[in-house]
N, C-alpha and C positions, 0 to 999 in steps of 0.2 A: 269622666265622659275620654271618650276616643274620639283621635283629633283625626280628622280627614286632611289628608295632603295630596295637592295633586302635583304627579313631579313631572317636569316638561325638561325631555335631555335627547341631542340627536344622536348620541353613542348608546347604540343598545346593553354596552359590558357594565358601562358607567350608572345607567337606569335600573336593570336588575342589583348592583351592587349596594347604590345608597339605597333604592327602593326596599330590599331585605335588611336593611340596616333599621330603617322607620320600622316595618313590619316586628324584629324585632323586639324593638320597645313597645309595641300598642298600638300603633299607628295605623290605620287606616291609609293604604298608601292609592295611588290612580297614576299609572304610566302611560307617557303620551311621549312621544317624536317628535314631535315638530307645534310652533305654534298655531297653526290653524288646526289641527288634530284638540288639544291645549284646548282651544277656543269653541271648538264642540264640546268637550266635556264639560267645559264648564259654564253653556248655555242648559245640559243636561242634569248639573249636579250641583251643589253648592259645598264643595269645601272649605274648610276653615281656612287654609293657606297655600299659597301657592309658589313652591319651589321652581324656578327656570334658569338655563343655564345662563351666563352671563350673553357666549357667543350666540344666543337664540335672544337676548334681549337686545342684541343693538342691531335688530331688522327693526325697521320701521315699523312704529303704532304697536309692536308686539307687548310693552308693557304698562300702555294703555291698555288693550283692545283685553289682557288679563286679570288687570286689572279694574274694570269695566263694571264687575257686581260686586263689587266695596270691600272684594279680599285681594289684602297686600300682600305685593309680590315681593320674593325675598330671591336673590339672584346668587348664585355663587360658580365660584371655579376655583381650581385645582391653581393658586399663585396669581391673581388675580392682576391685569395690568390696572396703575392707577387712576390713569386715565380713562378708560371703558368703565372701573367703577365709578369715577365722578359723571361720564355719561350716563347709567345707568342709575344713581339717585335724581340726578336731573330730572331725566324719563319721569320720575315718579316712583323706582322700587323703595321700598321700605328699608332695604339693607342690602348691604354684599358681603357673605360670607365666603373666605377663604379652607374651599375643604382638603386642601394641602397640608394645612397647617393642623386642625384636628378638627375630624366628621361630627365631634361631640356638639360644637359649636354651631353648624345646622338644627342638631336636631333641638340645642336649646332656642335657636328664632321662631324655630316651625311652634315650636310649642306655643312662646310667646304673643306670636302672632296669629292665631289657631283662638286663644282666650282672649282675647283683644276682637277680635275678628265674630264669636259669640257672646259677646258682651254688647258688643256695638248693635248686633242682631237684635236683640233682648230688648234693649232698651225700644230702639227706637220701634218695635211691634208695641212696646208700654205704651207710648207717647204717642202712638195714631192710633190707638186701639179707641172703638168706639165705643164698645159696650161698658154698659153701667150696673154694678153688680147690686151697689149700695149705696148708693148715693154721692161716693166721691170721682168727678168726672174728670176733671183737667186737675193733672198735675203741675199745669203750665210753665212756662220757660225761664225764671228767675235762677238763680244760682241754689239757693235752698230745694225750691223743688226738681231744680234737677239733679241734687243730691241724694234727694228723695226715690227718682225715679232709678239712677243708678244702683243703690245700694238695692233697691229691689230685682235689678237686673242681675244683679249677681247674686241675691238668695234665690233666685229663680234657677240659676245653675249652682248651687250649692244646695242640692235639695235633702241633703240630711241633719244641714242643722237650723239647731231648734234655734225657734223664732219667737222671740217678745217687741210686740207692739204696742206703745205708749203713744198718750191721747187724750182733748176730753170726750167726754159723748157726741156722738153722729160726725166726726172729722174721718171716719171710712176704716176707721183700725181691720172692719170684715171684709172691707172692700178692696182692699190693700192686698190682706193677706188671702183672698182668694187670685188676686192677681198671680202675685207669685204662684200659686199651684197652678192656676193655667198655663203660666209660660216654661215651667219646666219641666222633668219628663214625669213628675206623677201624672201629667195632666188630664190621664187614660183613666185613672183610677179615681175611687172615692176621696170629698170633701165631705168631711161631717163638722156641723157646728156645734158647742152644748155650751149653754149658758149654767154660769155656776149663781148667781144670786137668786134667791127664794129656791133653793134644792137643798131637803136636806140631805146630810152625810152618804145615808144608808143608799137612799134613791139615786146619790150620783156616782157611787163606788160600784152600780151595779150597772146604769147606763154607761160607763166607761170600761169597767173591764168584763161586765158578764157575768152570770150566777151558775153555780149549777144543781140542778135538781134536789128538791127538800131545802137549801139553805134557809127557805122561808116556809111560812105557810100557804104559802098563794103561790110557790116553785114549782108548778106540776111539770115544770121540762125544763133541761139546760137551755140557758141563753146567752150567744154570742153578743158579747160589750163592743162598742163602737170604734177602738182600739184595733180590736181584732177586724173586725168588717172591714175596715178601713185599712186593710195591710196593703203596704204600696200606695199606700194614698196620703191624705191628711188629716189629722184634728184639730177641727180649730177651739181652743177652751177658752171662753170670754172673762172677761172680769177675774180673772186669775186670783186675783186678794180677795175676791170670797171663797177661794175654795180649800175647803173642812179642811182641820191641823191633821185630824185620825187620818185621814187617806195620803195626806200630804208624800209619808217616806213611799207608797205605790207608785205614786205617779213619778218620784227622784229617782226608783226600780228602775222602770219604765226607760229613763231616759238615759239611763248610763249603762244600761245593760239589753233593753232592747227587749226587753221580758218581764211576763208578771203570770198572777194567778187570777182565775176567775171567784168569785165570791162564794167562797167554803170548799174551792177546789185545792188541790196537793202537789198539782202538776203545773210544771211552768210552761208559759207558752213561748214562740218568741216570733218575734211582728218585727217587719220593716215599714212601719208608722209615723211619720212626720208628724211633731206635733208644734204648733204654734200658740199662739196667749197671746189675748191682750189685756191691759188694766187702764184705769182711767185714774190711779193714782199712783203716788211714791211707795214701790216696794221696799225700795231701804227703809223707809218710816216703816212700812208695818212689820220687818225686820228686828228694829232697832224696838217696839213696841214690842216684839216677840207671838206678835199674831201671826206670821210666816219663819218656817223652814229659811235658814241664810245658807244652807247646802242646795238646797233648791233652789233659790236665790239667783246664787251665780251659776249654776246649773241653764236657768233659764235664761240668761244673759250673755251668751256665745256672743249673738249679734243683735242686741235694742235698736231698733229704728221710733224716732217720735217723729208721729204725726203734728202738723204745727196746726193749731185753731186757726178758723178763715178770718181773724183780726189782725192775724202777724201775719197775712201773707201781702204781697204789693197789691198797688192797684191792678197792674195788667194780669196778676195770676185770678184776681177776683175778679175780674171781668170775663176773661176767658171760664170760669167758673160759671159766671150768671149765665151768660151765653149759651152753652154747652148741657146745663142743665135745662134752658128751657127749649132749648133745640129737642132735648131728650123727651120731654113732655107735650113734645108738639103732636107724636103719636101716638098718644094718651088721650088727648083733650085736640082731636083734631080738627075745631072749630072754635079753638081758640085764637086770640091774639096773638098774631103772628111776630112781631114785636115789641120792646118797651119801651113809653113815653121817656122823653130825657126827665121830666119833673122824677116817676118811677125808677128811674136810672140813679136818677140823687137819691133817694132815699136809699137805696140797695145799696150806692156804695159807702155811704154814711154810719150805716146802722154797721152794730158791732157783733152781730149772729152771737149771738152766746150759745145757742141749739145749732150750731155749725151748718157743714154741706146738708144735715137730714131739716135742717130750718128753713133752709134757702127752700130747697124741693120744696117741703111742703107750703111755703111761701109763696113761690109763683104756678101751682099747680092751684092753690084757692085764689089765686088771681085770675089765671086763666078760666076757670070756671065761672067766675062773676062777669066776666067781661066776652063772652063766648060772643061771636058776630060782630064784635070791633075790630078796627086795625089794629090798637096798638093797647098793653095793658099800664091803666091810670094809674092817678093817685089813689083814686075812688074807689079801686080793688084790691085795697094793700089793705092789713090791718092797723087799726086806729093808733098803735105807738108808732105806726110809716107817716099816719095822715096827722098828727101832732105836732109835730118838729116846726117848733118856732124859723122863722123864718124860709119855710120854706112851703108855705101855705099854700092857698088856692089863687096861686098867681096862674094867669093863663102862660099856653106853651103851646111850641108846634109839636103836634109827633113827630118824634125819630127814632130809627132802630142804634141799634148799639154800634153798628158799623158806619152809619153817618155821624155821629158823635165822635168818633174815634178819628176820623176822616177830617173830620172839622178841625177838631184839639189841636192833633197833629201840622196839620196846614197851618192853624193862628201861631205855634210855637217854634216850629220852622221861623217864618215871617219874622217874628219876634225875635229869633239869634242871627237875624241875616241871614238865615237859611244853613251856619252850621250845625252840623249834624251831632259833631261831639256833643256842643253842647245843650243842643236840642233832647237828644236821649240822654243825659246824665237828667235836665228839669221832668222831664217824663219818668226817672225810674222803668227804665228799658236799657238793651245792649246797644251802641253804635250798630250792628247787624243785626236785631230785631228792629229796629227804626228804618234802614234802608230796606229790607223785607215790605215792610208796611209802605214807605214809601212808593214802589212799585207797586204793589198792589192795589193801592190805592189810584195808583196815576198823581201823584202830586209834585209840579212843576214848582221844584226850593232854589 
């Protein structure tokens, strides 16, 4: 992917020389002669990196202004004075580069900053995305889910990398795949899903690779397969462990050479289609049992991504997931309860959710339909296995939203620890920074 660089220097000759060097290496360069002009350009464009002359960086507010769009600023100069370099770093510059020693150092710094900027933007968009395509809504804020978000951001940028998504049924593997597609360069190209389970080998082969006229009795015309139709886009093959052994070599060839032949065809067809696959079981065990090709397994495992089941996620992440799924369902059931009662909330958090995100969504939708016109989802709106939990039976309760419950619990925990935010955050299972944000959100006096 081409890096876009905003280059700011008040010497036109230096601007031309350095800009030309960057363009020789494939960068897109925007040149400006002043901080003011650079700031105006920054408002119109979204460069991946800002390179600013150290002398201009000495101007009051220059570094903060040019870095305001969340784009790191790299300062450069021919043998910069240590004191000036220190002031630049203290003002917020990412790095100070001595261009008198070797211009290549500036090139490397710009590329590193550009990669950081793109990844940050993708992850920010991902964590803030409101669209939900397959039940997985909240990635969460704890370390494991943020790591998943980071992986997805990197994979969205590496749009030729084959992707293997593993996890239990219902965790949102298809949603993760579609989100990676939507955040990457292929977002405007087709995205197709194919389920292997239950399809015979011939039908699956024709669906993926297409067929020539006359190859079957009912093949009255040539048909293109999904891999060919999706050229430039993505094909998601769901439950790859069920992929028939007899056509596994054909899929392997597509991954290795980006070429294939239609069923009954003799001509190679080249495509630029990204392949993603999902699995609910261990493919390595299938390889050991000789049910799956070892070479195909390793080719698919370039970047494996494991999606954790709901029961293994933190309470904070589960609360966010339940809340956001409920919010999404409000549009579908507008007269359903706008909040969960405290007893219902207890049942949700205590349940193990063997069906994962899909099961949460189904239980919530059912409860909203049964509770139409009422202020909260109550225990009686939940399935029998929730109502039957011992010790949590039909005691009376005060309806309370999730926000109110969280507010109350944080307040009590802080008071118990005498206002010590570090100990309170540890007990709550969240970071200290997250706790501080919630204290501000709920206006808690600790």
